[in-house]
N, CA, C, O and the ligand as a Tripos MOL2 file, in Angstrom:
@<TRIPOS>MOLECULE
protein
  301   299    76     0     0
PROTEIN
NO_CHARGES

@<TRIPOS>ATOM
      1 N         151.3040   59.9900  120.7010 N.3       1 MET1
      2 CA        152.0010   61.0890  121.3870 C.3       1 MET1
      3 C         150.9910   62.3070  121.5640 C.2       1 MET1
      4 O         150.2100   62.6060  120.6610 O.2       1 MET1
      5 N         151.0410   62.9440  122.6810 N.am      2 LYS2
      6 CA        150.1810   64.1060  122.9090 C.3       2 LYS2
      7 C         150.5030   65.2870  121.9620 C.2       2 LYS2
      8 O         151.6580   65.5190  121.6040 O.2       2 LYS2
      9 N         149.4680   66.0030  121.5810 N.am      3 CYS3
     10 CA        149.6450   67.1650  120.7330 C.3       3 CYS3
     11 C         150.4730   68.2680  121.5130 C.2       3 CYS3
     12 O         150.2910   68.5180  122.7050 O.2       3 CYS3
     13 N         151.3700   68.8750  120.7330 N.am      4 SER4
     14 CA        152.2070   69.8830  121.3850 C.3       4 SER4
     15 C         151.5280   71.3200  121.4930 C.2       4 SER4
     16 O         152.0090   72.2470  122.1450 O.2       4 SER4
     17 N         150.4220   71.3740  120.8100 N.am      5 ILE5
     18 CA        149.7250   72.7370  120.7660 C.3       5 ILE5
     19 C         149.0580   72.9860  122.1180 C.2       5 ILE5
     20 O         148.2870   72.1440  122.5780 O.2       5 ILE5
     21 N         149.3410   74.1590  122.7870 N.am      6 GLU6
     22 CA        148.8230   74.5060  123.9990 C.3       6 GLU6
     23 C         147.2500   74.3530  124.0830 C.2       6 GLU6
     24 O         146.5770   74.9130  123.2180 O.2       6 GLU6
     25 N         146.6610   73.6610  125.0290 N.am      7 GLY7
     26 CA        145.3370   73.5920  125.1290 C.3       7 GLY7
     27 C         144.6210   72.5180  124.2950 C.2       7 GLY7
     28 O         143.4270   72.2690  124.4640 O.2       7 GLY7
     29 N         145.4040   71.8780  123.3710 N.am      8 CYS8
     30 CA        144.8060   70.9210  122.5580 C.3       8 CYS8
     31 C         144.9190   69.5260  123.1620 C.2       8 CYS8
     32 O         146.0070   69.1630  123.6090 O.2       8 CYS8
     33 N         143.8580   68.7270  123.2000 N.am      9 LYS9
     34 CA        143.8410   67.5050  123.8480 C.3       9 LYS9
     35 C         144.0650   66.3210  122.8260 C.2       9 LYS9
     36 O         143.8930   65.1410  123.1300 O.2       9 LYS9
     37 N         144.4500   66.7440  121.6380 N.am     10 GLY10
     38 CA        144.5330   65.6780  120.5860 C.3      10 GLY10
     39 C         145.7330   64.9000  120.8100 C.2      10 GLY10
     40 O         146.5800   65.1730  121.6600 O.2      10 GLY10
     41 N         145.7730   63.8350  119.9430 N.am     11 GLU11
     42 CA        147.0000   62.9050  119.8670 C.3      11 GLU11
     43 C         147.5280   62.9240  118.4260 C.2      11 GLU11
     44 O         146.7380   63.0820  117.4960 O.2      11 GLU11
     45 N         148.7840   62.7750  118.2280 N.am     12 TYR12
     46 CA        149.3100   62.6260  116.8350 C.3      12 TYR12
     47 C         149.1290   61.2460  116.4300 C.2      12 TYR12
     48 O         149.2660   60.2920  117.1960 O.2      12 TYR12
     49 N         148.7830   61.1570  115.0610 N.am     13 GLU13
     50 CA        148.5860   59.8790  114.4900 C.3      13 GLU13
     51 C         149.4590   59.8560  113.1910 C.2      13 GLU13
     52 O         149.5900   60.8680  112.5030 O.2      13 GLU13
     53 N         150.0530   58.6550  112.8800 N.am     14 ASP14
     54 CA        150.7250   58.5910  111.6060 C.3      14 ASP14
     55 C         149.8440   58.6720  110.4280 C.2      14 ASP14
     56 O         148.8930   57.9050  110.2810 O.2      14 ASP14
     57 N         150.1610   59.6080  109.5770 N.am     15 LYS15
     58 CA        149.3540   59.8860  108.3490 C.3      15 LYS15
     59 C         150.3500   60.2730  107.2480 C.2      15 LYS15
     60 O         151.4800   60.7070  107.4690 O.2      15 LYS15
     61 N         149.7690   60.0540  105.9470 N.am     16 LEU16
     62 CA        150.4280   60.6060  104.8600 C.3      16 LEU16
     63 C         149.7160   61.9710  104.5380 C.2      16 LEU16
     64 O         148.4970   62.0590  104.3940 O.2      16 LEU16
     65 N         150.5640   62.9940  104.4420 N.am     17 VAL17
     66 CA        149.9670   64.3430  104.2550 C.3      17 VAL17
     67 C         150.4930   64.8980  102.9530 C.2      17 VAL17
     68 O         151.4480   64.4010  102.3560 O.2      17 VAL17
     69 N         149.8340   65.9310  102.5580 N.am     18 VAL18
     70 CA        150.3510   66.7980  101.4040 C.3      18 VAL18
     71 C         151.1390   67.9130  102.0340 C.2      18 VAL18
     72 O         150.6260   68.6980  102.8310 O.2      18 VAL18
     73 N         152.4170   67.9660  101.6550 N.am     19 HIS19
     74 CA        153.3180   68.9820  102.3350 C.3      19 HIS19
     75 C         153.6060   70.0560  101.2250 C.2      19 HIS19
     76 O         153.9890   69.7340  100.1000 O.2      19 HIS19
     77 N         153.4130   71.2390  101.5830 N.am     20 THR20
     78 CA        153.7090   72.3670  100.6140 C.3      20 THR20
     79 C         154.8540   73.2010  101.2120 C.2      20 THR20
     80 O         154.8600   73.5820  102.3820 O.2      20 THR20
     81 N         155.7880   73.4440  100.3480 N.am     21 VAL21
     82 CA        156.8900   74.3390  100.7020 C.3      21 VAL21
     83 C         157.1750   75.3590   99.6260 C.2      21 VAL21
     84 O         156.8920   75.1540   98.4460 O.2      21 VAL21
     85 N         157.7170   76.4120  100.0490 N.am     22 ARG22
     86 CA        158.1470   77.5100   99.0870 C.3      22 ARG22
     87 C         159.6820   77.3170   98.9610 C.2      22 ARG22
     88 O         160.4050   77.3730   99.9560 O.2      22 ARG22
     89 N         160.1440   77.0940   97.7570 N.am     23 TYR23
     90 CA        161.5590   76.8660   97.5260 C.3      23 TYR23
     91 C         161.9580   77.6630   96.2710 C.2      23 TYR23
     92 O         161.4160   77.4810   95.1800 O.2      23 TYR23
     93 N         162.9630   78.5810   96.4960 N.am     24 LYS24
     94 CA        163.4790   79.4380   95.4790 C.3      24 LYS24
     95 C         162.3830   80.1050   94.7250 C.2      24 LYS24
     96 O         162.3760   80.1730   93.4960 O.2      24 LYS24
     97 N         161.3990   80.6250   95.5430 N.am     25 GLY25
     98 CA        160.2550   81.4110   94.9680 C.3      25 GLY25
     99 C         159.1650   80.5920   94.3270 C.2      25 GLY25
    100 O         158.1680   81.1660   93.8890 O.2      25 GLY25
    101 N         159.2960   79.2940   94.2480 N.am     26 GLN26
    102 CA        158.3210   78.4550   93.6860 C.3      26 GLN26
    103 C         157.5000   77.7630   94.8470 C.2      26 GLN26
    104 O         158.0320   77.5360   95.9340 O.2      26 GLN26
    105 N         156.2720   77.4560   94.5960 N.am     27 VAL27
    106 CA        155.4800   76.6100   95.4640 C.3      27 VAL27
    107 C         155.6130   75.2130   95.0750 C.2      27 VAL27
    108 O         155.2330   74.8610   93.9590 O.2      27 VAL27
    109 N         156.1510   74.3360   95.9500 N.am     28 ILE28
    110 CA        156.3320   73.0040   95.5970 C.3      28 ILE28
    111 C         155.4020   72.1940   96.5190 C.2      28 ILE28
    112 O         155.3190   72.4640   97.7170 O.2      28 ILE28
    113 N         154.6790   71.1640   95.9260 N.am     29 VAL29
    114 CA        153.7220   70.3630   96.6300 C.3      29 VAL29
    115 C         154.3190   68.9130   96.5790 C.2      29 VAL29
    116 O         154.6790   68.3940   95.5230 O.2      29 VAL29
    117 N         154.3920   68.3200   97.7660 N.am     30 ILE30
    118 CA        154.8280   66.8950   97.8220 C.3      30 ILE30
    119 C         153.7040   66.0920   98.4490 C.2      30 ILE30
    120 O         153.2250   66.3720   99.5470 O.2      30 ILE30
    121 N         153.3400   65.1510   97.7450 N.am     31 ASP31
    122 CA        152.2410   64.2720   98.1960 C.3      31 ASP31
    123 C         152.7210   63.0380   98.9720 C.2      31 ASP31
    124 O         153.8640   62.6150   98.7950 O.2      31 ASP31
    125 N         151.9230   62.4880   99.7760 N.am     32 HIS32
    126 CA        152.1870   61.2420  100.5120 C.3      32 HIS32
    127 C         153.4790   61.3890  101.4310 C.2      32 HIS32
    128 O         154.3160   60.4860  101.4490 O.2      32 HIS32
    129 N         153.6190   62.4960  102.1620 N.am     33 VAL33
    130 CA        154.6940   62.6240  103.0590 C.3      33 VAL33
    131 C         154.3560   62.0120  104.4150 C.2      33 VAL33
    132 O         153.3600   62.4150  105.0140 O.2      33 VAL33
    133 N         155.1110   61.0860  104.9160 N.am     34 PRO34
    134 CA        154.8180   60.5590  106.2570 C.3      34 PRO34
    135 C         154.9720   61.6140  107.3280 C.2      34 PRO34
    136 O         155.9990   62.2820  107.4480 O.2      34 PRO34
    137 N         153.9430   61.7320  108.0760 N.am     35 ALA35
    138 CA        153.9160   62.7860  109.1380 C.3      35 ALA35
    139 C         153.0100   62.3270  110.2740 C.2      35 ALA35
    140 O         152.2510   61.3620  110.1860 O.2      35 ALA35
    141 N         153.1650   63.1540  111.4220 N.am     36 GLU36
    142 CA        152.2990   62.8480  112.5350 C.3      36 GLU36
    143 C         151.2710   64.0480  112.4660 C.2      36 GLU36
    144 O         151.6480   65.2190  112.4270 O.2      36 GLU36
    145 N         150.0010   63.6840  112.4530 N.am     37 LEU37
    146 CA        148.9750   64.6980  112.3800 C.3      37 LEU37
    147 C         148.0780   64.5810  113.5600 C.2      37 LEU37
    148 O         147.6480   63.4950  113.9480 O.2      37 LEU37
    149 N         147.8020   65.7230  114.1230 N.am     38 CYS38
    150 CA        146.9500   65.8190  115.2890 C.3      38 CYS38
    151 C         145.4940   65.6530  114.7420 C.2      38 CYS38
    152 O         145.0920   66.3480  113.8090 O.2      38 CYS38
    153 N         144.7530   64.7530  115.3260 N.am     39 SER39
    154 CA        143.3900   64.4820  114.8360 C.3      39 SER39
    155 C         142.4220   65.5490  115.2690 C.2      39 SER39
    156 O         141.2960   65.5850  114.7740 O.2      39 SER39
    157 N         142.8250   66.4460  116.2010 N.am     40 VAL40
    158 CA        141.9360   67.4430  116.6870 C.3      40 VAL40
    159 C         142.2260   68.7870  115.9290 C.2      40 VAL40
    160 O         141.3530   69.3540  115.2720 O.2      40 VAL40
    161 N         143.5360   69.2710  116.0650 N.am     41 CYS41
    162 CA        143.7150   70.6870  115.5060 C.3      41 CYS41
    163 C         144.4420   70.6020  114.2350 C.2      41 CYS41
    164 O         144.6130   71.6490  113.6110 O.2      41 CYS41
    165 N         144.8890   69.5070  113.7710 N.am     42 GLY42
    166 CA        145.5370   69.3280  112.4910 C.3      42 GLY42
    167 C         146.9150   69.7550  112.3780 C.2      42 GLY42
    168 O         147.4450   69.9100  111.2780 O.2      42 GLY42
    169 N         147.5790   69.9720  113.5900 N.am     43 ASP43
    170 CA        149.0310   70.2740  113.6540 C.3      43 ASP43
    171 C         149.8240   69.1150  113.0090 C.2      43 ASP43
    172 O         149.4850   67.9510  113.2200 O.2      43 ASP43
    173 N         150.8610   69.4220  112.2380 N.am     44 VAL44
    174 CA        151.5990   68.3890  111.5550 C.3      44 VAL44
    175 C         153.0220   68.3930  112.0770 C.2      44 VAL44
    176 O         153.6190   69.4650  112.1690 O.2      44 VAL44
    177 N         153.6040   67.2360  112.4300 N.am     45 LEU45
    178 CA        154.9790   67.0990  112.7740 C.3      45 LEU45
    179 C         155.6650   66.2780  111.6870 C.2      45 LEU45
    180 O         155.1650   65.2360  111.2640 O.2      45 LEU45
    181 N         156.8270   66.7740  111.2430 N.am     46 LEU46
    182 CA        157.7070   65.9550  110.4640 C.3      46 LEU46
    183 C         158.9490   65.5720  111.1870 C.2      46 LEU46
    184 O         159.5260   66.3460  111.9510 O.2      46 LEU46
    185 N         159.3640   64.3180  110.9220 N.am     47 LYS47
    186 CA        160.5030   63.8660  111.5980 C.3      47 LYS47
    187 C         161.7250   64.4610  110.9230 C.2      47 LYS47
    188 O         161.6570   64.7900  109.7390 O.2      47 LYS47
    189 N         162.8470   64.6140  111.6310 N.am     48 PRO48
    190 CA        164.0000   65.3280  111.0520 C.3      48 PRO48
    191 C         164.4840   64.5210  109.7740 C.2      48 PRO48
    192 O         164.9300   65.1590  108.8210 O.2      48 PRO48
    193 N         164.4160   63.2580  109.7310 N.am     49 GLU49
    194 CA        164.8730   62.5350  108.4870 C.3      49 GLU49
    195 C         163.8870   62.8050  107.3460 C.2      49 GLU49
    196 O         164.2850   62.8350  106.1810 O.2      49 GLU49
    197 N         162.6240   62.9980  107.6670 N.am     50 THR50
    198 CA        161.7210   63.3300  106.5820 C.3      50 THR50
    199 C         161.9890   64.6750  106.0540 C.2      50 THR50
    200 O         161.9150   64.8550  104.8390 O.2      50 THR50
    201 N         162.3200   65.7220  106.9180 N.am     51 ILE51
    202 CA        162.7110   66.9400  106.4610 C.3      51 ILE51
    203 C         163.9570   66.8950  105.5190 C.2      51 ILE51
    204 O         164.0130   67.5210  104.4610 O.2      51 ILE51
    205 N         164.9270   66.1120  105.9940 N.am     52 ARG52
    206 CA        166.1340   65.9680  105.1720 C.3      52 ARG52
    207 C         165.7860   65.3640  103.8470 C.2      52 ARG52
    208 O         166.3450   65.8000  102.8410 O.2      52 ARG52
    209 N         164.9020   64.3870  103.7610 N.am     53 HIS53
    210 CA        164.5250   63.7460  102.5700 C.3      53 HIS53
    211 C         163.8020   64.7460  101.6520 C.2      53 HIS53
    212 O         164.0140   64.7290  100.4400 O.2      53 HIS53
    213 N         162.9760   65.5910  102.2040 N.am     54 ILE54
    214 CA        162.3130   66.6210  101.4110 C.3      54 ILE54
    215 C         163.3480   67.6190  100.7890 C.2      54 ILE54
    216 O         163.2690   68.0020   99.6220 O.2      54 ILE54
    217 N         164.3060   67.9990  101.6470 N.am     55 GLU55
    218 CA        165.3290   68.9140  101.2280 C.3      55 GLU55
    219 C         166.1320   68.3150   99.9900 C.2      55 GLU55
    220 O         166.4520   69.0060   99.0220 O.2      55 GLU55
    221 N         166.4220   66.9780  100.1160 N.am     56 SER56
    222 CA        167.1260   66.3750   99.0140 C.3      56 SER56
    223 C         166.2260   66.2470   97.7720 C.2      56 SER56
    224 O         166.6930   66.3360   96.6360 O.2      56 SER56
    225 N         164.9510   66.0380   98.0160 N.am     57 LEU57
    226 CA        164.0640   66.0790   96.8720 C.3      57 LEU57
    227 C         164.0340   67.3460   96.1290 C.2      57 LEU57
    228 O         164.0090   67.4050   94.9000 O.2      57 LEU57
    229 N         164.0360   68.4270   96.9760 N.am     58 LEU58
    230 CA        163.9460   69.8040   96.3710 C.3      58 LEU58
    231 C         165.1960   70.0670   95.5200 C.2      58 LEU58
    232 O         165.1220   70.6910   94.4620 O.2      58 LEU58
    233 N         166.3040   69.5940   95.9900 N.am     59 GLU59
    234 CA        167.5560   69.8760   95.2350 C.3      59 GLU59
    235 C         167.5590   69.2280   93.8920 C.2      59 GLU59
    236 O         168.2220   69.7050   92.9710 O.2      59 GLU59
    237 N         166.8180   68.1300   93.7550 N.am     60 THR60
    238 CA        166.7430   67.4460   92.4720 C.3      60 THR60
    239 C         165.3580   67.4940   91.8550 C.2      60 THR60
    240 O         164.9820   66.6140   91.0810 O.2      60 THR60
    241 N         164.6030   68.5220   92.2010 N.am     61 ALA61
    242 CA        163.1930   68.5810   91.8620 C.3      61 ALA61
    243 C         162.9110   69.1960   90.4190 C.2      61 ALA61
    244 O         162.0150   70.0080   90.1880 O.2      61 ALA61
    245 N         163.7810   68.7060   89.5120 N.am     62 ASP62
    246 CA        163.5960   69.2170   88.1380 C.3      62 ASP62
    247 C         162.3950   68.5920   87.3990 C.2      62 ASP62
    248 O         161.7680   69.1870   86.5220 O.2      62 ASP62
    249 N         162.1190   67.3070   87.8370 N.am     63 HIS63
    250 CA        161.1510   66.6140   87.1140 C.3      63 HIS63
    251 C         159.9940   66.1070   88.0030 C.2      63 HIS63
    252 O         160.0020   64.9640   88.4600 O.2      63 HIS63
    253 N         158.9910   66.9950   88.2370 N.am     64 PRO64
    254 CA        157.9470   66.6540   89.1290 C.3      64 PRO64
    255 C         157.0590   65.4550   88.5500 C.2      64 PRO64
    256 O         156.8520   65.3430   87.3420 O.2      64 PRO64
    257 N         156.5920   64.6410   89.4250 N.am     65 ALA65
    258 CA        155.8170   63.5010   88.9720 C.3      65 ALA65
    259 C         154.5650   63.9900   88.3060 C.2      65 ALA65
    260 O         154.1120   63.3940   87.3280 O.2      65 ALA65
    261 N         154.0230   65.0040   88.7820 N.am     66 ARG66
    262 CA        152.7930   65.6400   88.2830 C.3      66 ARG66
    263 C         152.7850   67.1260   88.6010 C.2      66 ARG66
    264 O         153.5560   67.5420   89.4660 O.2      66 ARG66
    265 N         151.9880   67.9330   87.9790 N.am     67 THR67
    266 CA        151.8370   69.2340   88.3040 C.3      67 THR67
    267 C         150.4210   69.5250   88.7980 C.2      67 THR67
    268 O         149.4900   68.8190   88.4110 O.2      67 THR67
    269 N         150.2360   70.5140   89.6190 N.am     68 VAL68
    270 CA        148.9300   70.7890   90.1560 C.3      68 VAL68
    271 C         148.5680   72.2470   89.8960 C.2      68 VAL68
    272 O         149.4190   73.1340   89.8170 O.2      68 VAL68
    273 N         147.1870   72.4540   89.7630 N.am     69 PRO69
    274 CA        146.7340   73.8480   89.5780 C.3      69 PRO69
    275 C         147.0560   74.6390   90.8710 C.2      69 PRO69
    276 O         146.9100   74.1280   91.9820 O.2      69 PRO69
    277 N         147.4840   75.8590   90.6920 N.am     70 LEU70
    278 CA        147.7470   76.6660   91.9590 C.3      70 LEU70
    279 C         146.9200   77.9390   91.7690 C.2      70 LEU70
    280 O         146.9880   78.6140   90.7420 O.2      70 LEU70
    281 N         146.1260   78.2340   92.8220 N.am     71 TYR71
    282 CA        145.2610   79.3440   92.9000 C.3      71 TYR71
    283 C         145.6960   80.3730   93.8760 C.2      71 TYR71
    284 O         146.1640   80.0350   94.9630 O.2      71 TYR71
    285 N         145.5650   81.5670   93.5460 N.am     72 GLU72
    286 CA        145.7900   82.6450   94.6110 C.3      72 GLU72
    287 C         144.5060   82.9040   95.3460 C.2      72 GLU72
    288 O         143.4270   83.0220   94.7650 O.2      72 GLU72
    289 N         144.6690   82.9890   96.6820 N.am     73 TYR73
    290 CA        143.4040   83.3970   97.4900 C.3      73 TYR73
    291 C         142.8450   84.6630   97.0890 C.2      73 TYR73
    292 O         141.6370   84.8100   96.9050 O.2      73 TYR73
    293 N         143.7920   85.6800   96.9350 N.am     74 ALA74
    294 CA        143.3090   86.9930   96.4670 C.3      74 ALA74
    295 C         144.0060   87.2910   95.2000 C.2      74 ALA74
    296 O         145.2370   87.3150   95.1600 O.2      74 ALA74
    297 N         143.2400   87.5290   94.1170 N.am     75 SER75
    298 CA        143.9420   87.8740   92.8290 C.3      75 SER75
    299 C         143.4190   89.1370   92.2840 C.2      75 SER75
    300 O         143.8690   89.5880   91.2300 O.2      75 SER75
    301 ZN        146.2920   69.2850  118.3920 Zn       76 ZN76
@<TRIPOS>BOND
     1     1     2 1
     2     2     3 1
     3     3     4 2
     4     3     5 am
     5     5     6 1
     6     6     7 1
     7     7     8 2
     8     7     9 am
     9     9    10 1
    10    10    11 1
    11    11    12 2
    12    11    13 am
    13    13    14 1
    14    14    15 1
    15    15    16 2
    16    15    17 am
    17    17    18 1
    18    18    19 1
    19    19    20 2
    20    19    21 am
    21    21    22 1
    22    22    23 1
    23    23    24 2
    24    23    25 am
    25    25    26 1
    26    26    27 1
    27    27    28 2
    28    27    29 am
    29    29    30 1
    30    30    31 1
    31    31    32 2
    32    31    33 am
    33    33    34 1
    34    34    35 1
    35    35    36 2
    36    35    37 am
    37    37    38 1
    38    38    39 1
    39    39    40 2
    40    39    41 am
    41    41    42 1
    42    42    43 1
    43    43    44 2
    44    43    45 am
    45    45    46 1
    46    46    47 1
    47    47    48 2
    48    47    49 am
    49    49    50 1
    50    50    51 1
    51    51    52 2
    52    51    53 am
    53    53    54 1
    54    54    55 1
    55    55    56 2
    56    55    57 am
    57    57    58 1
    58    58    59 1
    59    59    60 2
    60    59    61 am
    61    61    62 1
    62    62    63 1
    63    63    64 2
    64    63    65 am
    65    65    66 1
    66    66    67 1
    67    67    68 2
    68    67    69 am
    69    69    70 1
    70    70    71 1
    71    71    72 2
    72    71    73 am
    73    73    74 1
    74    74    75 1
    75    75    76 2
    76    75    77 am
    77    77    78 1
    78    78    79 1
    79    79    80 2
    80    79    81 am
    81    81    82 1
    82    82    83 1
    83    83    84 2
    84    83    85 am
    85    85    86 1
    86    86    87 1
    87    87    88 2
    88    87    89 am
    89    89    90 1
    90    90    91 1
    91    91    92 2
    92    91    93 am
    93    93    94 1
    94    94    95 1
    95    95    96 2
    96    95    97 am
    97    97    98 1
    98    98    99 1
    99    99   100 2
   100    99   101 am
   101   101   102 1
   102   102   103 1
   103   103   104 2
   104   103   105 am
   105   105   106 1
   106   106   107 1
   107   107   108 2
   108   107   109 am
   109   109   110 1
   110   110   111 1
   111   111   112 2
   112   111   113 am
   113   113   114 1
   114   114   115 1
   115   115   116 2
   116   115   117 am
   117   117   118 1
   118   118   119 1
   119   119   120 2
   120   119   121 am
   121   121   122 1
   122   122   123 1
   123   123   124 2
   124   123   125 am
   125   125   126 1
   126   126   127 1
   127   127   128 2
   128   127   129 am
   129   129   130 1
   130   130   131 1
   131   131   132 2
   132   131   133 am
   133   133   134 1
   134   134   135 1
   135   135   136 2
   136   135   137 am
   137   137   138 1
   138   138   139 1
   139   139   140 2
   140   139   141 am
   141   141   142 1
   142   142   143 1
   143   143   144 2
   144   143   145 am
   145   145   146 1
   146   146   147 1
   147   147   148 2
   148   147   149 am
   149   149   150 1
   150   150   151 1
   151   151   152 2
   152   151   153 am
   153   153   154 1
   154   154   155 1
   155   155   156 2
   156   155   157 am
   157   157   158 1
   158   158   159 1
   159   159   160 2
   160   159   161 am
   161   161   162 1
   162   162   163 1
   163   163   164 2
   164   163   165 am
   165   165   166 1
   166   166   167 1
   167   167   168 2
   168   167   169 am
   169   169   170 1
   170   170   171 1
   171   171   172 2
   172   171   173 am
   173   173   174 1
   174   174   175 1
   175   175   176 2
   176   175   177 am
   177   177   178 1
   178   178   179 1
   179   179   180 2
   180   179   181 am
   181   181   182 1
   182   182   183 1
   183   183   184 2
   184   183   185 am
   185   185   186 1
   186   186   187 1
   187   187   188 2
   188   187   189 am
   189   189   190 1
   190   190   191 1
   191   191   192 2
   192   191   193 am
   193   193   194 1
   194   194   195 1
   195   195   196 2
   196   195   197 am
   197   197   198 1
   198   198   199 1
   199   199   200 2
   200   199   201 am
   201   201   202 1
   202   202   203 1
   203   203   204 2
   204   203   205 am
   205   205   206 1
   206   206   207 1
   207   207   208 2
   208   207   209 am
   209   209   210 1
   210   210   211 1
   211   211   212 2
   212   211   213 am
   213   213   214 1
   214   214   215 1
   215   215   216 2
   216   215   217 am
   217   217   218 1
   218   218   219 1
   219   219   220 2
   220   219   221 am
   221   221   222 1
   222   222   223 1
   223   223   224 2
   224   223   225 am
   225   225   226 1
   226   226   227 1
   227   227   228 2
   228   227   229 am
   229   229   230 1
   230   230   231 1
   231   231   232 2
   232   231   233 am
   233   233   234 1
   234   234   235 1
   235   235   236 2
   236   235   237 am
   237   237   238 1
   238   238   239 1
   239   239   240 2
   240   239   241 am
   241   241   242 1
   242   242   243 1
   243   243   244 2
   244   243   245 am
   245   245   246 1
   246   246   247 1
   247   247   248 2
   248   247   249 am
   249   249   250 1
   250   250   251 1
   251   251   252 2
   252   251   253 am
   253   253   254 1
   254   254   255 1
   255   255   256 2
   256   255   257 am
   257   257   258 1
   258   258   259 1
   259   259   260 2
   260   259   261 am
   261   261   262 1
   262   262   263 1
   263   263   264 2
   264   263   265 am
   265   265   266 1
   266   266   267 1
   267   267   268 2
   268   267   269 am
   269   269   270 1
   270   270   271 1
   271   271   272 2
   272   271   273 am
   273   273   274 1
   274   274   275 1
   275   275   276 2
   276   275   277 am
   277   277   278 1
   278   278   279 1
   279   279   280 2
   280   279   281 am
   281   281   282 1
   282   282   283 1
   283   283   284 2
   284   283   285 am
   285   285   286 1
   286   286   287 1
   287   287   288 2
   288   287   289 am
   289   289   290 1
   290   290   291 1
   291   291   292 2
   292   291   293 am
   293   293   294 1
   294   294   295 1
   295   295   296 2
   296   295   297 am
   297   297   298 1
   298   298   299 1
   299   299   300 2
@<TRIPOS>SUBSTRUCTURE
     1 MET1         2 RESIDUE 1 A MET
     2 LYS2         6 RESIDUE 1 A LYS
     3 CYS3        10 RESIDUE 1 A CYS
     4 SER4        14 RESIDUE 1 A SER
     5 ILE5        18 RESIDUE 1 A ILE
     6 GLU6        22 RESIDUE 1 A GLU
     7 GLY7        26 RESIDUE 1 A GLY
     8 CYS8        30 RESIDUE 1 A CYS
     9 LYS9        34 RESIDUE 1 A LYS
    10 GLY10       38 RESIDUE 1 A GLY
    11 GLU11       42 RESIDUE 1 A GLU
    12 TYR12       46 RESIDUE 1 A TYR
    13 GLU13       50 RESIDUE 1 A GLU
    14 ASP14       54 RESIDUE 1 A ASP
    15 LYS15       58 RESIDUE 1 A LYS
    16 LEU16       62 RESIDUE 1 A LEU
    17 VAL17       66 RESIDUE 1 A VAL
    18 VAL18       70 RESIDUE 1 A VAL
    19 HIS19       74 RESIDUE 1 A HIS
    20 THR20       78 RESIDUE 1 A THR
    21 VAL21       82 RESIDUE 1 A VAL
    22 ARG22       86 RESIDUE 1 A ARG
    23 TYR23       90 RESIDUE 1 A TYR
    24 LYS24       94 RESIDUE 1 A LYS
    25 GLY25       98 RESIDUE 1 A GLY
    26 GLN26      102 RESIDUE 1 A GLN
    27 VAL27      106 RESIDUE 1 A VAL
    28 ILE28      110 RESIDUE 1 A ILE
    29 VAL29      114 RESIDUE 1 A VAL
    30 ILE30      118 RESIDUE 1 A ILE
    31 ASP31      122 RESIDUE 1 A ASP
    32 HIS32      126 RESIDUE 1 A HIS
    33 VAL33      130 RESIDUE 1 A VAL
    34 PRO34      134 RESIDUE 1 A PRO
    35 ALA35      138 RESIDUE 1 A ALA
    36 GLU36      142 RESIDUE 1 A GLU
    37 LEU37      146 RESIDUE 1 A LEU
    38 CYS38      150 RESIDUE 1 A CYS
    39 SER39      154 RESIDUE 1 A SER
    40 VAL40      158 RESIDUE 1 A VAL
    41 CYS41      162 RESIDUE 1 A CYS
    42 GLY42      166 RESIDUE 1 A GLY
    43 ASP43      170 RESIDUE 1 A ASP
    44 VAL44      174 RESIDUE 1 A VAL
    45 LEU45      178 RESIDUE 1 A LEU
    46 LEU46      182 RESIDUE 1 A LEU
    47 LYS47      186 RESIDUE 1 A LYS
    48 PRO48      190 RESIDUE 1 A PRO
    49 GLU49      194 RESIDUE 1 A GLU
    50 THR50      198 RESIDUE 1 A THR
    51 ILE51      202 RESIDUE 1 A ILE
    52 ARG52      206 RESIDUE 1 A ARG
    53 HIS53      210 RESIDUE 1 A HIS
    54 ILE54      214 RESIDUE 1 A ILE
    55 GLU55      218 RESIDUE 1 A GLU
    56 SER56      222 RESIDUE 1 A SER
    57 LEU57      226 RESIDUE 1 A LEU
    58 LEU58      230 RESIDUE 1 A LEU
    59 GLU59      234 RESIDUE 1 A GLU
    60 THR60      238 RESIDUE 1 A THR
    61 ALA61      242 RESIDUE 1 A ALA
    62 ASP62      246 RESIDUE 1 A ASP
    63 HIS63      250 RESIDUE 1 A HIS
    64 PRO64      254 RESIDUE 1 A PRO
    65 ALA65      258 RESIDUE 1 A ALA
    66 ARG66      262 RESIDUE 1 A ARG
    67 THR67      266 RESIDUE 1 A THR
    68 VAL68      270 RESIDUE 1 A VAL
    69 PRO69      274 RESIDUE 1 A PRO
    70 LEU70      278 RESIDUE 1 A LEU
    71 TYR71      282 RESIDUE 1 A TYR
    72 GLU72      286 RESIDUE 1 A GLU
    73 TYR73      290 RESIDUE 1 A TYR
    74 ALA74      294 RESIDUE 1 A ALA
    75 SER75      298 RESIDUE 1 A SER
    76 ZN76       301 GROUP 0 **** ****
């Protein structure tokens, strides 16, 4: 599928991406999210069912599989 970003000639490819969301003031990182990623500009598309799955994950996200270091760009 053609990239939806204006002027970009890339195509979306099925990839597993790292998806980061802010939820209730916390930064949540979800690895291996199936998404369509533009090989040129890096734009990411998530399917509606993927977004629903992420939302249900967040509601039950008491026990992360792993934790990651989080750095502030400016501190
Ligand atoms: Zn693109």
